[in-house]
Backbone bond lengths (Angstrom), bond angles and torsions (degrees), N, CA, C in turn:
res aa  C-N    CA-C-N  psi(-1)  N-CA   C-N-CA  omega(-1)  CA-C   N-CA-C  phi
1 M - - - 1.484 - - 1.530 102.58 -
2 D 1.375 114.18 133.54 1.463 118.74 179.34 1.578 112.92 -77.50
3 T 1.211 121.93 170.54 1.556 125.62 -178.06 1.517 106.14 -60.08
4 K 1.305 122.72 -58.42 1.329 124.99 -172.22 1.446 111.30 -52.75
5 T 1.366 118.19 -52.46 1.412 122.76 179.11 1.713 113.38 -58.67
6 K 1.289 111.11 -40.79 1.439 112.71 176.28 1.599 115.58 -66.26
7 I 1.305 107.70 -40.98 1.576 113.08 170.08 1.618 116.08 -55.44
8 K 1.362 110.51 -42.87 1.503 115.97 -178.55 1.561 106.76 -67.44
9 E 1.289 117.59 -41.63 1.498 122.65 -173.76 1.554 103.48 -62.78
10 V 1.356 120.81 -56.28 1.508 124.67 178.64 1.420 111.36 -45.33
11 L 1.418 114.17 -57.39 1.489 121.93 -174.58 1.533 109.51 -61.55
12 S 1.320 114.27 -43.29 1.534 118.09 -178.64 1.522 109.53 -58.53
13 N 1.295 117.56 -50.18 1.440 121.82 -178.55 1.558 110.32 -62.68
14 L 1.247 118.71 -45.02 1.451 127.02 -176.58 1.568 110.20 -63.28
15 L 1.372 112.40 -48.76 1.453 114.03 -167.22 1.504 111.77 -99.51
16 K 1.408 116.20 6.01 1.450 121.34 176.75 1.440 113.12 58.97
17 V 1.402 116.22 45.57 1.563 118.24 -176.79 1.691 98.90 -130.31
18 K 1.324 108.35 158.98 1.473 116.06 173.30 1.466 110.72 -71.87
19 I 1.424 120.29 146.35 1.370 122.03 -179.07 1.608 111.21 -58.63
20 E 1.304 109.96 -32.53 1.522 113.37 -178.38 1.579 115.10 -71.22
21 E 1.327 114.61 -11.02 1.361 117.07 173.93 1.501 113.61 -82.60
22 L 1.421 117.61 -10.27 1.397 124.24 -175.77 1.492 107.57 -96.60
23 K 1.371 117.42 85.67 1.364 125.08 -176.73 1.516 112.07 -73.86
24 D 1.327 124.02 148.63 1.479 124.55 -174.61 1.496 112.51 -65.30
25 E 1.408 112.68 -39.94 1.527 113.81 -168.12 1.599 108.71 -110.43
26 V 1.259 118.62 15.59 1.404 118.10 -176.34 1.540 107.91 -108.96
27 S 1.385 117.51 136.87 1.369 120.30 177.80 1.583 116.98 -61.68
28 L 1.349 117.80 132.31 1.417 119.83 -175.45 1.622 107.37 -62.03
29 I 1.313 113.18 -36.07 1.482 111.58 -178.96 1.447 114.43 -69.86
30 N 1.391 117.41 -37.30 1.517 118.97 179.46 1.367 111.66 -78.36
31 S 1.333 123.81 -32.77 1.517 122.92 -164.73 1.525 105.90 -89.65
32 I 1.312 120.95 -48.17 1.478 118.05 -176.71 1.498 110.57 -117.27
33 G 1.415 121.73 9.42 1.448 119.04 170.90 1.517 116.92 76.46
34 V 1.284 117.83 25.65 1.467 121.28 178.03 1.459 112.63 -58.74
35 D 1.324 117.70 125.50 1.537 119.34 175.96 1.475 111.64 -91.48
36 S 1.360 115.68 178.82 1.365 124.25 -173.94 1.618 111.85 -60.98
37 T 1.309 111.07 -37.75 1.608 116.87 -174.45 1.619 102.28 -70.17
38 E 1.353 116.06 -45.77 1.445 117.27 -179.62 1.535 112.93 -64.16
39 M 1.391 115.20 -30.87 1.542 114.66 176.75 1.528 110.58 -67.54
40 V 1.410 117.10 -39.02 1.392 117.64 178.67 1.472 113.79 -64.56
41 E 1.426 119.68 -39.82 1.413 125.21 176.16 1.454 111.88 -60.97
42 S 1.401 115.05 -40.41 1.398 119.32 176.34 1.509 115.52 -62.90
43 V 1.266 112.00 -36.65 1.604 115.45 176.55 1.505 110.02 -63.76
44 I 1.295 114.80 -46.74 1.469 116.46 178.02 1.465 117.18 -62.09
45 A 1.430 117.41 -39.25 1.435 124.84 174.55 1.575 110.66 -61.36
46 L 1.369 114.39 -48.49 1.485 119.23 179.77 1.589 110.02 -62.52
47 E 1.237 117.76 -42.19 1.525 121.28 -175.94 1.530 105.91 -62.75
48 K 1.367 121.17 -43.92 1.496 125.59 -176.63 1.593 102.77 -67.65
49 S 1.252 122.29 -38.59 1.475 124.37 -170.37 1.559 109.38 -75.76
50 F 1.279 117.86 -33.78 1.412 122.66 -178.49 1.355 122.16 -115.51
51 G 1.364 120.46 -2.05 1.399 129.35 169.89 1.476 110.11 66.29
52 V 1.430 118.45 38.82 1.474 123.22 178.96 1.507 103.82 -124.78
53 K 1.312 116.68 165.77 1.435 123.84 176.93 1.462 105.11 -110.96
54 L 1.344 111.24 120.94 1.455 125.49 176.55 1.566 116.23 -116.78
55 S 1.268 117.36 157.66 1.463 114.66 177.56 1.559 106.01 -115.13
56 P 1.227 119.43 154.57 1.532 121.97 -179.15 1.577 104.55 -64.23
57 K 1.355 117.68 -32.70 1.400 114.99 179.63 1.574 117.56 -62.64
58 E 1.357 109.33 -41.38 1.475 114.50 175.72 1.610 113.67 -63.33
59 I 1.354 119.62 -36.03 1.407 116.36 173.92 1.492 113.51 -75.75
60 T 1.430 118.01 -40.80 1.472 114.39 177.22 1.526 116.76 -57.66
61 K 1.393 110.52 -39.62 1.491 118.67 179.39 1.466 112.22 -67.99
62 N 1.316 116.23 -36.82 1.532 125.05 -179.58 1.474 109.39 -116.52
63 S 1.381 112.38 72.34 1.514 118.91 -169.63 1.433 119.64 -93.26
64 T 1.413 115.19 2.64 1.491 116.82 177.45 1.646 104.52 -87.87
65 I 1.246 114.48 157.71 1.442 121.52 176.80 1.516 111.74 -50.16
66 N 1.373 112.67 -50.53 1.482 118.56 -172.89 1.549 107.47 -63.91
67 D 1.392 122.56 -40.58 1.441 123.76 176.30 1.518 109.48 -60.82
68 I 1.316 120.03 -43.85 1.382 121.07 -175.39 1.601 108.95 -66.67
69 V 1.318 114.52 -35.76 1.501 118.82 176.34 1.535 108.84 -62.48
70 N 1.255 116.41 -44.60 1.479 118.66 -178.69 1.496 113.41 -66.83
71 N 1.300 115.32 -39.51 1.482 118.84 176.52 1.431 115.26 -61.92
72 I 1.411 116.24 -41.51 1.533 120.50 -178.78 1.453 103.85 -73.34
73 R 1.299 126.94 -43.85 1.425 125.17 174.05 1.469 118.22 -49.69
74 L 1.408 113.86 -40.90 1.439 117.63 179.24 1.524 108.57 -71.35
75 K 1.195 117.88 -42.71 1.565 122.78 -175.30 1.574 108.13 -67.78
76 S 1.287 118.70 -36.69 1.428 125.57 173.28 1.542 118.20 -60.26
77 A 1.463 110.45 -35.58 1.338 119.97 -174.22 1.589 111.68 -73.53
78 K 1.202 114.57 -18.87 1.588 123.77 -176.28 1.411 113.93 -76.84
């Protein structure tokens, strides 16, 4: 499973939305109305899934799926 698919799967399960609703270039906050608590929960779930340390600030600042993929890939490469 590639990084993007895994991220979408984690977020879909956590946020109770269909994977198809998680568009690559659309803000999670604007497209599906993710609130700050859900963003923190998303960060924790992604950290556990990928074994990287993320901050809620990084995810809220980069809140599209593609931005999150890039952020996790950068963190994983270190």
